[in-house]
N, C-alpha and C positions, 0 to 999 in steps of 0.2 A: 199555396205555401204550407209547409209542415209545421207542426207544433215543436216547441223546444223546451228543454229543461237544462240544468247545469250538469257538469261532468263529475264534480266531487263536492263534498261538504265544505263549507267555510263558515267562519264565525265572526261576530262583531260584538264588542263590549263597550258599554258606556253608561252614562247617567240618563235616566228617563226624564224627559222634559217636564212632565207633570207630577210623576210620583217622587222624583228627586232621589231615587235609589239606583245603585249600580245594577244593571241588568245585562244579560247576555243573550244573543240570538244566534242560532245555528241554522243555516240554510242548507238543504240537502236535495238531491235529485228526487223527482216524483214521476209516476207513470203518466202516460198520455191520458187526456180527458179528465184529469183529477183537479186541475186548476191549482190555485194557491191555497194551501191548507195550513192553519196555525194550530199549535198545541202548546198549552201552558204547562211547563214541567215535563219531566221525562215520560211520564205515563198519562199525560193529559188527553182528554177526549178531543177528537178533531173538531176544529172550528173552521169551516170553509169560509174563505173571503168572498162572500156573496151578499147581495142586498138583504136576504132573510136573516143573516147573522148580525146585522148592524143593530147595536143597542143604544148608541149615542153618537151624534154627529155635531156636537157643539165643541168648538175649540180644537177638536181632533176627531178622527174617525176611530170608533171603538167597536169591536165585534165581541160576541160572547155566546155562550151556550151553557145551560144547566148551572147558572150562577157564576161561571168562570169568564173573566173578561181579558181581552188583550187590547191595549190602548195604543193610539198613535201609529197606525199601520200605514198611513198614506204615503210616506216617503219611500218605504220599501216597495209598496205596490206600484208607485210611479217608476221606480228604478227598473222593476221587472218588466213593466209595460214598455218603457222606453227602449229596453234592450231586446224586446221580442221574446221574453221568457214566459211561457204559458203555464208551466206546471212546476210547483215548488213545494217542498215540505219545510215548514218553518217552526222551529222549536224555540220557545221563549222561556228563559229562566227568570221569571218575574211577571209583572202585570202590564208591562209596557215595553215597546221597542226602544233601543238607545236613541237619544237625540243626536248623538255624534256632533257634527258642526251645525246642525239645524237645517241641513239640506239633504238631498238624495245622493249627493256625490259619494259619500263613504259607502253607501249600499251599492252604487254602480261599481265602485272599485272592487269590492269583495266579489260581486257577481262576475265581473270580468276575470278576476283571478281564478274563479272556479271553472271558467270555461263554459261554453254552451255546446249542446249536442242536439241534432234534429231527432225527431221521433216519428213513428210510423203514421200516427193520426194527422189528419189535415186540419188546419185552422178553419173556423166557420164564422167569417165576419158577419156583423149585423149591419144591414143596409137600412137607413132611415127612410121610410116611404112618405112621410108627411111631417110638418112641423110639430114638435113636442116641446112643452116648456113648463116652467114653474116660476112662481114669484110674481112680482109686479111693482109698479112705482119706480123707485130708484134702485131696487135690487131685484134682479131677475136673471134667468138663464133659459136658453132654448137650444134645440138642435134642429136643423133643417136639412132636407135632402141635398147631397153633393156627391160628386164622383170620387172624392178623396176625403180623408179625415183632416179637418182644419179646425183651428181655434181662433176666435177673435174676442179679445177681452178688454174691457174698459174698467179701470179702477180710478175712482176720484175720491179725494179726501181733502178737507180744507186745511190739514196740517201742512206747513210749509216744506217739510221734508218729503212729502209724498206728492201732493197736487193731483193732477190728472195724468195718468199713464195709460197708453193704449198700445196694444200689440196684436198683430195678426200673424199666424204661424201655421205652416203646413209641416207637421213633425217629420223629421228623419232621425235616424239613430245618432248621426254625427252632431246635428244641431242640438238634439236633446242633451247629449253628454257634455257638450261645450257651453251651451247657452242657457239651459234651464235646470239641469240637475244640480248645479252648484248654488242656485238661488235659495237663500235662507229664510226661515220663518222670522216673523217680526212681531213686536208688541210695544205698547205704550207704557212708559215708566209710570204714568199716573194710574194705570190700571193694576199695577203689580200687587198692591196691598189687597185689593178686592179678590184678585185671582188666588192669592195664597191663602186668604181666609176661607175660600171655597174649596181648598184642596187642589188647586191647579198651579202650574208654573213653579212647583217646588224645586225643580232642577234647572230652571231657566237661569242663564248667565250670559255675559258678553261673549262667551266661547261658543254658544249655540243659538243665539238669538240676536237679531238686529234690534237694539233697544232705542226707542224714539223718545227723546226728551222734549222740553218745551218748544224748542225751535229747530232742533237738528238731531241727528242720530248720535248716540254715544260711541259707536264704533263705525268703522268705514264700510263702504258698499263695494260689492264685487261688480255690480253693473249700475249705471245711473238709474235704471228702472227696475231694480232688483225686486221691488215690492210686487209689481204686476207679474213678473216672471215667477215669483213664488206662488202667487195665486193660480197661475196656469199649471205649475208643478203639482199643487194639491189637487187641482181639477183632474189631471191625468191619473193620479193615484185613486181618486174616488170613482172615476169612470171605469177603472179596471175591475171594480166590484162586479161588473156585468160578466166578466170572464171571457169575453169575446171582443175582438177588435171592431171598432165602429167605422162606418163609412157615412159621413155626414159632417156638417159644419156647425160647431158649437159656438154660440154667440152669448156672451155673458157681460153683465154689468154689476159690479160690487157683490158678486156671489161669494159664498164661503162654503164650508163643509156641509152645513145644513141644506143649503139650496142645491149644492152638487148632488147630495143624496136624494133630494126631492126629484131632481131630473133623472137620476138612475132608476128610481122606482117608477116614475112616469113612463120611461122607456120600457121598463119591464112590463108594466100594465098594457101599454099601447101595442106591444109586439107579442103579448101572450106568453111571456117567458117565465111566469111565476111557477115555482115548484110547490109552493104552499102559500097560504095567506100572508100578505106583506105585514111587516111590523106595524105600519100605520098607514092610513089612507092619505094619499097625496093627490090633490086636484090637478088635472091636466089642463093647462090654460095656454092660450096663445100669448107669448111674450111680445114685447114691443119689437118692431122691426129694427134691423141693424142701423138704418140711417138715423134713428132717433137717439143714438148714443151721444149724450151731451152731459157735461158735468152736473153733478147733483150735490147737495149739502154733504159735508164730511161725515164719514162713518168710522166708528172705531172697529176696524176689521183687523183681526190678528191672524 
């Protein structure tokens, strides 16, 4: 299969989930084999969306270079991956991408409006030759050899609005657009004060976040299991940092951005894909086998 980019530039504007400021992102076509490259401001230096560029993976995925950061890139990355867009030039007027409605759906809509075009270069999928994983105990993630790309995810939390949610999915474009891209980020009302004191969630609202109160959500759900669908959406966006499509079965339990990134770096190390020293050392460990996926004590995962 050939690589793809978009046909024409498109833009999206909105409030950043963490910075709380109005930001604008413009997506434009990019040449073959360049991947997805971000620039902050009109003349900003290029920041490739690769593992080496990741500077923070707590609460959101942030990339940076030479002191310049672009935050919360995972929903756009997921939208591009779900639509098979390999190369993209992303210019951000601000330090964060718009939260929009808290999902990848608005990014999917603008990318589809831009149109897609095939390019001369061919895709180079990554085939996983042996199990690779990270984490342990009640929170872990691994990828094992398979003939296709699959995801199996278990999310368990003792909050009555979440409980245990389990999904297994072989991605297709249609199912991504209909069943996963619209799944929104979520957070606990009890954590809001701490997050805002630490400079996060300044733009969070009922318009872009599923807010979970003491016993239920404060706004409605798009799917009964929207929480685990969003975790899978984030995982797709974080795996897209590898810049190549995966052939393997990802199995995860209560993972988040930090563990997703640990897996990305573990894959990079195991397959010898590093272009320079990684940001941090991540141990490659054998995660628990899929049949041990059982409920664990609740975790405050956002």
